[in-house]
TIKE-334604 format. One record per residue (C-alpha): residue number from 1; residue in one letter; x, y, z. Coordinates in nm, 2 decimals, always signed. Last residue first. Example, Ala and Ser with C-alpha at 12.3 -4.5 7.8 and 13.67 -1.06 7.14 Angstrom:
+-----+---+--------+--------+--------+
:   k : r :      x :      y :      z :
+-----+---+--------+--------+--------+
:   2 : s :  +1.37 :  -0.11 :  +0.71 :
:   1 : a :  +1.23 :  -0.45 :  +0.78 :
+-----+---+--------+--------+--------+
***
This chain:
+-----+---+--------+--------+--------+
:   k : r :      x :      y :      z :
+-----+---+--------+--------+--------+
: 424 : n : -13.38 :  +0.67 : -13.09 :
: 423 : r : -13.65 :  +0.55 : -13.33 :
: 422 : t : -13.90 :  +0.51 : -13.04 :
: 421 : l : -13.83 :  +0.86 : -12.92 :
: 420 : s : -13.89 :  +1.01 : -13.26 :
: 419 : l : -14.22 :  +0.82 : -13.30 :
: 418 : f : -14.34 :  +0.94 : -12.96 :
: 417 : l : -14.26 :  +1.30 : -13.04 :
: 416 : l : -14.46 :  +1.28 : -13.37 :
: 415 : r : -14.75 :  +1.13 : -13.18 :
: 414 : i : -14.74 :  +1.38 : -12.90 :
: 413 : k : -14.74 :  +1.67 : -13.16 :
: 412 : r : -15.08 :  +1.55 : -13.29 :
: 411 : t : -15.22 :  +1.52 : -12.93 :
: 410 : q : -15.14 :  +1.87 : -12.84 :
: 409 : v : -14.87 :  +1.94 : -12.58 :
: 408 : r : -14.89 :  +2.11 : -12.24 :
: 407 : i : -14.56 :  +2.10 : -12.05 :
: 406 : t : -14.55 :  +2.02 : -11.68 :
: 405 : k : -14.37 :  +2.16 : -11.38 :
: 404 : v : -14.33 :  +1.89 : -11.11 :
: 403 : d : -14.51 :  +1.95 : -10.77 :
: 402 : q : -14.80 :  +1.69 : -10.83 :
: 401 : l : -14.55 :  +1.43 : -10.94 :
: 400 : r : -14.36 :  +1.46 : -10.61 :
: 399 : k : -14.01 :  +1.61 : -10.62 :
: 398 : k : -13.65 :  +1.48 : -10.56 :
: 397 : h : -13.65 :  +1.17 : -10.78 :
: 396 : s : -13.77 :  +1.36 : -11.08 :
: 395 : m : -13.97 :  +1.24 : -11.38 :
: 394 : k : -13.98 :  +1.48 : -11.66 :
: 393 : v : -14.36 :  +1.55 : -11.72 :
: 392 : l : -14.53 :  +1.59 : -12.06 :
: 391 : r : -14.90 :  +1.70 : -12.05 :
: 390 : i : -15.18 :  +1.57 : -12.28 :
: 389 : n : -15.44 :  +1.80 : -12.43 :
: 388 : e : -15.81 :  +1.78 : -12.39 :
: 387 : e : -15.82 :  +1.89 : -12.03 :
: 386 : d : -16.08 :  +1.82 : -11.75 :
: 385 : v : -15.99 :  +1.46 : -11.70 :
: 384 : y : -15.62 :  +1.53 : -11.68 :
: 383 : s : -15.36 :  +1.35 : -11.90 :
: 382 : v : -15.00 :  +1.27 : -11.80 :
: 381 : c : -14.73 :  +1.15 : -12.04 :
: 380 : l : -14.42 :  +1.06 : -11.85 :
: 379 : i : -14.06 :  +1.13 : -11.96 :
: 378 : c : -13.77 :  +0.94 : -11.80 :
: 377 : e : -13.43 :  +1.10 : -11.88 :
: 376 : k : -13.13 :  +0.87 : -11.91 :
: 375 : k : -12.80 :  +1.00 : -11.78 :
: 374 : d : -12.45 :  +1.01 : -11.95 :
: 373 : p : -12.59 :  +0.96 : -12.30 :
: 372 : i : -12.44 :  +0.67 : -12.51 :
: 371 : s : -12.28 :  +0.74 : -12.85 :
: 370 : e : -12.18 :  +0.44 : -13.05 :
: 369 : v : -11.87 :  +0.48 : -13.27 :
: 368 : k : -11.79 :  +0.21 : -13.53 :
: 367 : r : -12.14 :  +0.16 : -13.66 :
: 366 : e : -12.22 :  +0.54 : -13.69 :
: 365 : s : -11.88 :  +0.60 : -13.85 :
: 364 : y : -11.93 :  +0.33 : -14.11 :
: 363 : n : -12.28 :  +0.45 : -14.20 :
: 362 : q : -12.15 :  +0.81 : -14.23 :
: 361 : g : -11.87 :  +0.69 : -14.46 :
: 360 : e : -12.11 :  +0.49 : -14.67 :
: 359 : e : -12.34 :  +0.79 : -14.70 :
: 358 : a : -12.06 :  +1.03 : -14.79 :
: 357 : a : -11.89 :  +0.81 : -15.05 :
: 356 : y : -11.51 :  +0.81 : -15.00 :
: 355 : c : -11.23 :  +1.04 : -15.10 :
: 354 : t : -11.45 :  +1.33 : -14.95 :
: 353 : t : -11.30 :  +1.25 : -14.61 :
: 352 : g : -11.41 :  +1.02 : -14.33 :
: 351 : i : -11.33 :  +0.70 : -14.52 :
: 350 : l : -10.99 :  +0.83 : -14.61 :
: 349 : w : -10.91 :  +0.92 : -14.25 :
: 348 : d : -11.02 :  +0.58 : -14.12 :
: 347 : m : -10.80 :  +0.42 : -14.38 :
: 346 : l : -10.50 :  +0.63 : -14.28 :
: 345 : v : -10.54 :  +0.56 : -13.91 :
: 344 : t : -10.59 :  +0.19 : -13.96 :
: 343 : t : -10.28 :  +0.16 : -14.19 :
: 342 : l : -10.07 :  +0.37 : -13.95 :
: 341 : a : -10.15 :  +0.11 : -13.67 :
: 340 : y :  -9.92 :  -0.12 : -13.86 :
: 339 : y :  -9.62 :  +0.08 : -13.75 :
: 338 : s :  -9.68 :  -0.02 : -13.39 :
: 337 : l :  -9.54 :  -0.36 : -13.47 :
: 336 : t :  -9.20 :  -0.20 : -13.53 :
: 335 : s :  -9.07 :  -0.20 : -13.17 :
: 334 : g :  -9.16 :  -0.56 : -13.11 :
: 333 : i :  -8.98 :  -0.67 : -13.43 :
: 332 : y :  -8.67 :  -0.47 : -13.33 :
: 331 : v :  -8.67 :  -0.62 : -12.98 :
: 330 : v :  -8.71 :  -0.97 : -13.12 :
: 329 : l :  -8.42 :  -0.92 : -13.36 :
: 328 : q :  -8.19 :  -0.77 : -13.09 :
: 327 : i :  -8.26 :  -1.08 : -12.87 :
: 326 : f :  -8.18 :  -1.32 : -13.15 :
: 325 : s :  -7.84 :  -1.16 : -13.21 :
: 324 : f :  -7.66 :  -1.17 : -13.54 :
: 323 : k :  -7.31 :  -1.00 : -13.53 :
: 322 : g :  -7.21 :  -0.64 : -13.58 :
: 321 : a :  -6.87 :  -0.47 : -13.57 :
: 320 : q :  -6.81 :  -0.10 : -13.52 :
: 319 : g :  -6.57 :  +0.16 : -13.65 :
: 318 : f :  -6.37 :  +0.48 : -13.61 :
: 317 : v :  -5.99 :  +0.53 : -13.63 :
: 316 : m :  -5.83 :  +0.88 : -13.64 :
: 315 : i :  -5.48 :  +0.93 : -13.77 :
: 314 : d :  -5.36 :  +1.29 : -13.72 :
: 313 : f :  -5.11 :  +1.41 : -13.99 :
: 312 : r :  -4.90 :  +1.71 : -13.89 :
: 311 : i :  -4.77 :  +1.92 : -14.17 :
: 310 : g :  -4.46 :  +2.13 : -14.14 :
: 309 : f :  -4.28 :  +2.44 : -14.03 :
: 308 : a :  -3.97 :  +2.39 : -13.82 :
: 307 : k :  -3.79 :  +2.67 : -13.63 :
: 306 : y :  -3.45 :  +2.52 : -13.62 :
: 305 : l :  -3.18 :  +2.63 : -13.37 :
: 304 : t :  -2.82 :  +2.52 : -13.43 :
: 303 : r :  -2.63 :  +2.48 : -13.10 :
: 302 : e :  -2.31 :  +2.56 : -12.93 :
: 301 : e :  -2.15 :  +2.43 : -12.61 :
: 300 : a :  -1.81 :  +2.56 : -12.53 :
: 299 : r :  -1.51 :  +2.33 : -12.48 :
: 298 : d :  -1.35 :  +2.48 : -12.80 :
: 297 : v :  -1.67 :  +2.39 : -13.00 :
: 296 : t :  -1.92 :  +2.14 : -12.85 :
: 295 : k :  -2.23 :  +2.05 : -13.04 :
: 294 : y :  -2.61 :  +2.07 : -13.01 :
: 293 : k :  -2.90 :  +2.03 : -13.25 :
: 292 : a :  -3.21 :  +2.23 : -13.17 :
: 291 : f :  -3.59 :  +2.21 : -13.19 :
: 290 : r :  -3.86 :  +2.46 : -13.25 :
: 289 : f :  -4.23 :  +2.41 : -13.34 :
: 288 : n :  -4.46 :  +2.49 : -13.63 :
: 287 : f :  -4.82 :  +2.45 : -13.76 :
: 286 : g :  -5.02 :  +2.67 : -13.99 :
: 285 : p :  -5.16 :  +3.01 : -13.90 :
: 284 : s :  -5.08 :  +3.23 : -13.60 :
: 283 : l :  -5.39 :  +3.44 : -13.62 :
: 282 : t :  -5.65 :  +3.35 : -13.88 :
: 281 : k :  -5.79 :  +3.49 : -14.20 :
: 280 : n :  -5.47 :  +3.53 : -14.39 :
: 279 : s :  -5.38 :  +3.16 : -14.35 :
: 278 : e :  -5.69 :  +3.05 : -14.54 :
: 277 : k :  -5.73 :  +2.68 : -14.48 :
: 276 : q :  -5.78 :  +2.69 : -14.11 :
: 275 : d :  -5.68 :  +2.36 : -13.95 :
: 274 : l :  -5.83 :  +2.02 : -13.97 :
: 273 : r :  -5.80 :  +1.93 : -14.34 :
: 272 : r :  -5.98 :  +1.62 : -14.44 :
: 271 : f :  -5.90 :  +1.27 : -14.56 :
: 270 : s :  -6.09 :  +0.94 : -14.60 :
: 269 : y :  -5.99 :  +0.57 : -14.58 :
: 268 : t :  -6.21 :  +0.26 : -14.58 :
: 267 : p :  -6.11 :  -0.05 : -14.39 :
: 266 : l :  -6.23 :  -0.40 : -14.46 :
: 265 : c :  -6.44 :  -0.65 : -14.25 :
: 264 : r :  -6.69 :  -0.85 : -14.45 :
: 263 : r :  -6.87 :  -1.17 : -14.35 :
: 262 : t :  -7.21 :  -1.19 : -14.52 :
: 261 : l :  -7.29 :  -1.57 : -14.47 :
: 260 : h :  -7.08 :  -1.61 : -14.16 :
: 259 : d :  -7.21 :  -1.30 : -13.97 :
: 258 : l :  -6.92 :  -1.08 : -13.87 :
: 257 : n :  -7.03 :  -0.76 : -14.06 :
: 256 : c :  -6.75 :  -0.50 : -14.00 :
: 255 : d :  -6.77 :  -0.13 : -14.07 :
: 254 : w :  -6.41 :  -0.01 : -14.00 :
: 253 : k :  -6.33 :  +0.36 : -14.08 :
: 252 : i :  -5.99 :  +0.50 : -14.11 :
: 251 : q :  -5.97 :  +0.88 : -14.11 :
: 250 : i :  -5.65 :  +1.07 : -14.19 :
: 249 : g :  -5.67 :  +1.42 : -14.06 :
: 248 : i :  -5.44 :  +1.69 : -14.20 :
: 247 : v :  -5.29 :  +1.97 : -13.99 :
: 246 : g :  -5.10 :  +2.27 : -14.13 :
: 245 : g :  -4.76 :  +2.40 : -14.23 :
: 244 : e :  -4.65 :  +2.76 : -14.30 :
: 243 : v :  -4.48 :  +2.71 : -14.64 :
: 242 : a :  -4.58 :  +2.35 : -14.70 :
: 241 : m :  -4.95 :  +2.43 : -14.73 :
: 240 : t :  -4.89 :  +2.63 : -15.05 :
: 239 : s :  -4.68 :  +2.36 : -15.22 :
: 238 : f :  -4.91 :  +2.08 : -15.09 :
: 237 : n :  -5.24 :  +2.23 : -15.22 :
: 236 : g :  -5.54 :  +2.14 : -15.01 :
: 235 : g :  -5.88 :  +1.96 : -15.04 :
: 234 : a :  -5.81 :  +1.66 : -14.82 :
: 233 : q :  -5.77 :  +1.45 : -15.13 :
: 232 : h :  -5.48 :  +1.68 : -15.23 :
: 231 : v :  -5.31 :  +1.67 : -14.89 :
: 230 : v :  -5.32 :  +1.29 : -14.89 :
: 229 : d :  -5.21 :  +1.27 : -15.26 :
: 228 : g :  -4.90 :  +1.49 : -15.18 :
: 227 : l :  -4.81 :  +1.28 : -14.88 :
: 226 : t :  -4.81 :  +0.96 : -15.09 :
: 225 : f :  -4.99 :  +0.68 : -14.91 :
: 224 : v :  -4.91 :  +0.32 : -14.84 :
: 223 : p :  -5.19 :  +0.11 : -14.68 :
: 222 : c :  -5.33 :  -0.01 : -15.02 :
: 221 : l :  -5.69 :  -0.11 : -14.97 :
: 220 : s :  -5.83 :  +0.13 : -15.23 :
: 219 : d :  -5.61 :  -0.02 : -15.50 :
: 218 : n :  -5.56 :  +0.15 : -15.83 :
: 217 : g :  -5.52 :  +0.51 : -15.73 :
: 216 : r :  -5.38 :  +0.41 : -15.39 :
: 215 : q :  -5.08 :  +0.25 : -15.54 :
: 214 : c :  -4.92 :  -0.09 : -15.46 :
: 213 : r :  -4.56 :  -0.15 : -15.56 :
: 212 : t :  -4.36 :  -0.19 : -15.24 :
: 211 : l :  -4.65 :  -0.30 : -15.03 :
: 210 : y :  -4.72 :  -0.59 : -15.28 :
: 209 : s :  -4.35 :  -0.69 : -15.28 :
: 208 : e :  -4.37 :  -0.72 : -14.90 :
: 207 : t :  -4.68 :  -0.94 : -14.92 :
: 206 : m :  -5.04 :  -0.85 : -14.87 :
: 205 : e :  -5.25 :  -1.18 : -14.86 :
: 204 : p :  -5.27 :  -1.16 : -14.48 :
: 203 : l :  -5.43 :  -0.81 : -14.49 :
: 202 : i :  -5.24 :  -0.50 : -14.38 :
: 201 : n :  -5.54 :  -0.31 : -14.23 :
: 200 : r :  -5.51 :  -0.55 : -13.94 :
: 199 : r :  -5.77 :  -0.77 : -13.77 :
: 198 : i :  -5.87 :  -0.91 : -13.43 :
: 197 : f :  -6.22 :  -1.04 : -13.32 :
: 196 : n :  -6.29 :  -1.15 : -12.97 :
: 195 : f :  -6.66 :  -1.09 : -13.03 :
: 194 : a :  -6.73 :  -0.84 : -12.75 :
: 193 : p :  -6.37 :  -0.73 : -12.75 :
: 192 : f :  -6.36 :  -0.59 : -13.10 :
: 191 : h :  -5.99 :  -0.54 : -13.18 :
: 190 : i :  -5.81 :  -0.33 : -13.44 :
: 189 : n :  -5.45 :  -0.31 : -13.56 :
: 188 : n :  -5.36 :  -0.02 : -13.79 :
: 187 : k :  -5.03 :  +0.01 : -13.97 :
: 186 : i :  -4.99 :  +0.32 : -14.19 :
: 185 : l :  -4.70 :  +0.32 : -14.44 :
: 184 : v :  -4.61 :  +0.68 : -14.54 :
: 183 : t :  -4.46 :  +0.80 : -14.87 :
: 182 : f :  -4.27 :  +1.11 : -14.95 :
: 181 : k :  -4.33 :  +1.27 : -15.29 :
: 180 : e :  -4.47 :  +1.60 : -15.15 :
: 179 : a :  -4.16 :  +1.62 : -14.94 :
: 178 : s :  -4.01 :  +1.79 : -15.24 :
: 177 : a :  -4.13 :  +2.12 : -15.10 :
: 176 : l :  -3.86 :  +2.10 : -14.84 :
: 175 : l :  -3.73 :  +2.46 : -14.86 :
: 174 : a :  -4.08 :  +2.60 : -14.89 :
: 173 : p :  -4.12 :  +2.86 : -15.16 :
: 172 : r :  -4.12 :  +3.11 : -14.99 :
: 171 : p :  -3.91 :  +3.12 : -14.68 :
: 170 : p :  -4.08 :  +3.14 : -14.34 :
: 169 : k :  -4.15 :  +3.48 : -14.18 :
: 168 : h :  -4.01 :  +3.53 : -13.83 :
: 167 : k :  -3.64 :  +3.61 : -13.87 :
: 166 : a :  -3.44 :  +3.73 : -13.58 :
: 165 : e :  -3.36 :  +3.42 : -13.38 :
: 164 : v :  -3.12 :  +3.53 : -13.10 :
: 163 : p :  -2.75 :  +3.55 : -13.16 :
: 162 : c :  -2.70 :  +3.44 : -12.89 :
: 161 : w :  -2.87 :  +3.19 : -12.66 :
: 160 : a :  -3.00 :  +3.41 : -12.39 :
: 159 : a :  -2.91 :  +3.69 : -12.13 :
: 158 : v :  -3.10 :  +3.99 : -12.26 :
: 157 : e :  -3.01 :  +4.35 : -12.36 :
: 156 : c :  -3.29 :  +4.59 : -12.40 :
: 155 : t :  -3.33 :  +4.75 : -12.74 :
: 154 : r :  -3.18 :  +5.05 : -12.94 :
: 153 : a :  -3.28 :  +5.11 : -13.30 :
: 152 : l :  -3.16 :  +5.30 : -13.60 :
: 151 : a :  -2.80 :  +5.21 : -13.66 :
: 150 : d :  -2.84 :  +4.86 : -13.53 :
: 149 : f :  -2.92 :  +4.68 : -13.20 :
: 148 : k :  -2.76 :  +4.94 : -12.97 :
: 147 : v :  -2.78 :  +4.86 : -12.60 :
: 146 : c :  -3.01 :  +4.94 : -12.31 :
: 145 : s :  -2.89 :  +4.74 : -12.00 :
: 144 : g :  -3.10 :  +4.59 : -11.72 :
: 143 : t :  -2.99 :  +4.23 : -11.79 :
: 142 : q :  -3.33 :  +4.13 : -11.94 :
: 141 : i :  -3.40 :  +3.76 : -11.94 :
: 140 : g :  -3.42 :  +3.57 : -12.27 :
: 139 : h :  -3.58 :  +3.52 : -12.61 :
: 138 : s :  -3.87 :  +3.77 : -12.56 :
: 137 : h :  -4.22 :  +3.72 : -12.68 :
: 136 : p :  -4.38 :  +3.64 : -12.34 :
: 135 : e :  -4.18 :  +3.90 : -12.15 :
: 134 : w :  -3.91 :  +3.86 : -11.89 :
: 133 : a :  -3.77 :  +4.09 : -11.64 :
: 132 : g :  -3.45 :  +4.01 : -11.44 :
: 131 : r :  -3.31 :  +4.37 : -11.46 :
: 130 : k :  -3.57 :  +4.62 : -11.59 :
: 129 : c :  -3.49 :  +4.80 : -11.91 :
: 128 : d :  -3.62 :  +5.16 : -11.96 :
: 127 : n :  -3.39 :  +5.28 : -11.68 :
: 126 : h :  -3.09 :  +5.19 : -11.90 :
: 125 : h :  -3.18 :  +5.46 : -12.14 :
: 124 : r :  -3.34 :  +5.50 : -12.48 :
: 123 : c :  -3.54 :  +5.17 : -12.51 :
: 122 : r :  -3.72 :  +4.94 : -12.74 :
: 121 : r :  -3.85 :  +4.62 : -12.59 :
: 120 : g :  -3.79 :  +4.29 : -12.76 :
: 119 : s :  -3.99 :  +4.09 : -13.03 :
: 118 : s :  -3.99 :  +4.31 : -13.34 :
: 117 : p :  -3.70 :  +4.52 : -13.22 :
: 116 : p :  -3.47 :  +4.22 : -13.21 :
: 115 : e :  -3.33 :  +4.16 : -12.86 :
: 114 : p :  -2.98 :  +4.27 : -12.79 :
: 113 : c :  -2.71 :  +4.02 : -12.69 :
: 112 : r :  -2.57 :  +3.85 : -12.38 :
: 111 : g :  -2.43 :  +3.50 : -12.36 :
: 110 : q :  -2.50 :  +3.13 : -12.41 :
: 109 : k :  -2.40 :  +3.03 : -12.76 :
: 108 : q :  -2.58 :  +3.01 : -13.09 :
: 107 : n :  -2.38 :  +2.90 : -13.39 :
: 106 : k :  -2.67 :  +2.88 : -13.64 :
: 105 : t :  -3.02 :  +3.01 : -13.66 :
: 104 : v :  -3.22 :  +2.82 : -13.92 :
: 103 : i :  -3.58 :  +2.89 : -14.03 :
: 102 : v :  -3.74 :  +2.58 : -14.17 :
: 101 : n :  -3.99 :  +2.44 : -14.42 :
: 100 : t :  -4.16 :  +2.11 : -14.50 :
:  99 : v :  -4.10 :  +1.91 : -14.18 :
:  98 : v :  -4.31 :  +1.60 : -14.16 :
:  97 : f :  -4.51 :  +1.51 : -13.85 :
:  96 : f :  -4.68 :  +1.19 : -13.73 :
:  95 : s :  -5.00 :  +1.11 : -13.54 :
:  94 : n :  -5.17 :  +0.84 : -13.34 :
:  93 : k :  -4.92 :  +0.80 : -13.07 :
:  92 : d :  -4.86 :  +1.17 : -13.03 :
:  91 : q :  -4.54 :  +1.31 : -13.18 :
:  90 : s :  -4.17 :  +1.21 : -13.13 :
:  89 : p :  -3.93 :  +1.49 : -13.22 :
:  88 : g :  -3.89 :  +1.60 : -13.59 :
:  87 : s :  -3.96 :  +1.37 : -13.88 :
:  86 : y :  -3.76 :  +1.59 : -14.12 :
:  85 : d :  -3.41 :  +1.50 : -13.99 :
:  84 : a :  -3.43 :  +1.13 : -13.89 :
:  83 : e :  -3.63 :  +1.05 : -14.20 :
:  82 : d :  -3.37 :  +1.19 : -14.44 :
:  81 : w :  -3.24 :  +1.54 : -14.51 :
:  80 : i :  -2.96 :  +1.60 : -14.75 :
:  79 : v :  -2.77 :  +1.93 : -14.75 :
:  78 : a :  -2.72 :  +2.19 : -15.01 :
:  77 : e :  -2.43 :  +2.43 : -14.96 :
:  76 : e :  -2.48 :  +2.76 : -14.80 :
:  75 : g :  -2.58 :  +3.12 : -14.89 :
:  74 : p :  -2.95 :  +3.06 : -14.85 :
:  73 : l :  -3.02 :  +2.71 : -14.73 :
:  72 : q :  -3.07 :  +2.44 : -15.00 :
:  71 : m :  -3.25 :  +2.13 : -14.88 :
:  70 : r :  -3.23 :  +1.80 : -15.07 :
:  69 : a :  -3.49 :  +1.54 : -14.98 :
:  68 : v :  -3.50 :  +1.17 : -14.89 :
:  67 : g :  -3.82 :  +0.97 : -14.84 :
:  66 : k :  -4.00 :  +0.72 : -14.62 :
:  65 : v :  -4.25 :  +0.78 : -14.34 :
:  64 : k :  -4.35 :  +0.50 : -14.10 :
:  63 : a :  -4.68 :  +0.52 : -13.92 :
:  62 : t :  -4.82 :  +0.33 : -13.61 :
:  61 : v :  -5.18 :  +0.29 : -13.50 :
:  60 : s :  -5.36 :  +0.11 : -13.22 :
:  59 : s :  -5.73 :  +0.02 : -13.22 :
:  58 : v :  -6.04 :  -0.06 : -13.01 :
:  57 : v :  -6.36 :  -0.07 : -13.22 :
:  56 : q :  -6.71 :  -0.04 : -13.09 :
:  55 : d :  -6.94 :  -0.35 : -13.05 :
:  54 : f :  -7.28 :  -0.41 : -13.22 :
:  53 : q :  -7.55 :  -0.68 : -13.17 :
:  52 : q :  -7.73 :  -0.76 : -13.50 :
:  51 : y :  -8.09 :  -0.77 : -13.61 :
:  50 : k :  -8.10 :  -0.40 : -13.67 :
:  49 : r :  -7.86 :  -0.43 : -13.96 :
:  48 : n :  -7.91 :  -0.07 : -14.07 :
:  47 : w :  -7.99 :  -0.17 : -14.43 :
:  46 : l :  -8.14 :  -0.51 : -14.35 :
:  45 : m :  -8.37 :  -0.39 : -14.08 :
:  44 : l :  -8.47 :  -0.07 : -14.27 :
:  43 : v :  -8.55 :  -0.28 : -14.58 :
:  42 : c :  -8.76 :  -0.52 : -14.37 :
:  41 : i :  -8.95 :  -0.25 : -14.19 :
:  40 : f :  -9.02 :  -0.06 : -14.52 :
:  39 : l :  -9.14 :  -0.38 : -14.69 :
:  38 : l :  -9.37 :  -0.46 : -14.40 :
:  37 : v :  -9.52 :  -0.11 : -14.41 :
:  36 : a :  -9.57 :  -0.13 : -14.79 :
:  35 : a :  -9.73 :  -0.48 : -14.75 :
:  34 : n :  -9.96 :  -0.35 : -14.48 :
:  33 : l : -10.06 :  -0.05 : -14.70 :
:  32 : t : -10.14 :  -0.28 : -15.00 :
:  31 : w : -10.33 :  -0.52 : -14.78 :
:  30 : k : -10.55 :  -0.24 : -14.64 :
:  29 : l : -10.60 :  -0.09 : -14.99 :
:  28 : s : -10.71 :  -0.42 : -15.13 :
:  27 : g : -10.96 :  -0.47 : -14.85 :
:  26 : l : -11.09 :  -0.12 : -14.88 :
:  25 : r : -11.16 :  -0.16 : -15.25 :
:  24 : v : -11.29 :  -0.52 : -15.23 :
:  23 : s : -11.54 :  -0.40 : -14.96 :
:  22 : h : -11.70 :  -0.61 : -14.68 :
:  21 : i : -11.66 :  -0.38 : -14.39 :
:  20 : r : -11.59 :  -0.54 : -14.05 :
:  19 : v : -11.65 :  -0.33 : -13.74 :
:  18 : l : -11.46 :  -0.42 : -13.43 :
:  17 : k : -11.55 :  -0.34 : -13.07 :
:  16 : t : -11.28 :  -0.34 : -12.82 :
:  15 : t : -11.22 :  -0.61 : -12.57 :
:  14 : e : -11.34 :  -0.70 : -12.22 :
:  13 : y : -11.26 :  -1.02 : -12.03 :
:  12 : s : -11.44 :  -1.16 : -11.72 :
:  11 : c : -11.26 :  -1.36 : -11.45 :
:  10 : l : -11.30 :  -1.08 : -11.19 :
:   9 : a : -11.68 :  -1.08 : -11.25 :
:   8 : v : -11.70 :  -1.46 : -11.21 :
:   7 : v : -11.51 :  -1.43 : -10.88 :
:   6 : k : -11.75 :  -1.16 : -10.76 :
:   5 : g : -12.05 :  -1.37 : -10.84 :
:   4 : s : -11.90 :  -1.67 : -10.65 :
:   3 : v : -11.85 :  -1.45 : -10.34 :
:   2 : g : -12.21 :  -1.33 : -10.35 :
:   1 : m : -12.36 :  -1.02 : -10.51 :
+-----+---+--------+--------+--------+
***
């Protein structure tokens, strides 16, 4: 083969063999299946917005709690608690805390006092107490003395804020159960950097009078929530939860479509309880922490210790924004073209099964698939002068004709063999 012949061979094109079946039934089935695949692709594209480019939300959250409650301590006059009292110390940036129950230890001073038997070490002699020792559940540092706690028990003396906190179980019912009616205003600012899009959950049309009177039951976009409703929608009971406290998650989801014709960007709120609901099935249930209020009496510092039980509300923001992208559309179309191969696979399977006529299916299979042997065998018919029958010889490139083993066949059988060979 010359150079020109090699160039022509390189410029050749090979393709697959196609078999066209003229059948109204198969043609109708093909177009029906193709239409079903096209409908599925379009519905999937519109439902999941595969033609858009997406960006994740970046957000900031602040919360402002409003409400006033009356708290009645045992043996004392009732006191009024407002936002400064029940909000506790500053929490994480995306959460807020509301006190619902307290254990109060008043008039604590720096000094020496016995540990309660429940948290301190019991003793009989001074040798049972080690000077300078400290244990995880103790309220101070041991002085090395064994002192009388009450008529029945002796415990190690500690240097601490005295008297130490002795009560461990919170009051029932909760002292601030009326916090169920408190309200919280949640402010959420979001930003989608890829599209330079900024929005708030307090929409431009929401005025101050609107925020004062809006209710979640009638308006799903109202950013003002009642604490009792939040706990209820999270599957909890506020009166029960207020005793030992707990953790509630407030989820804000933004699913924004920024295309001009279908523009929509509004928040949706959902609620769930994040801690163990059954307090009797977990160790250290609920949520609590301690804080103190200090004062000076006769030039000596005193404090009131509060062990506060309450509900922590964690605000979690999720979301994405989408906008039309020609590149994403082309990628989606290219990835879905392979779905049309399902039509061919299904129709070939139907033709090959009992759902189709056996003769027509066999005819289709024979025309679509052509079997070619790996090597061709050359058979020679040899006759000898002194024999009536004809001999068949398989031609070989390695042996001479005289050395090849022959098969004697009668003339009638040779005709049948010849007819079968010509058909094939």
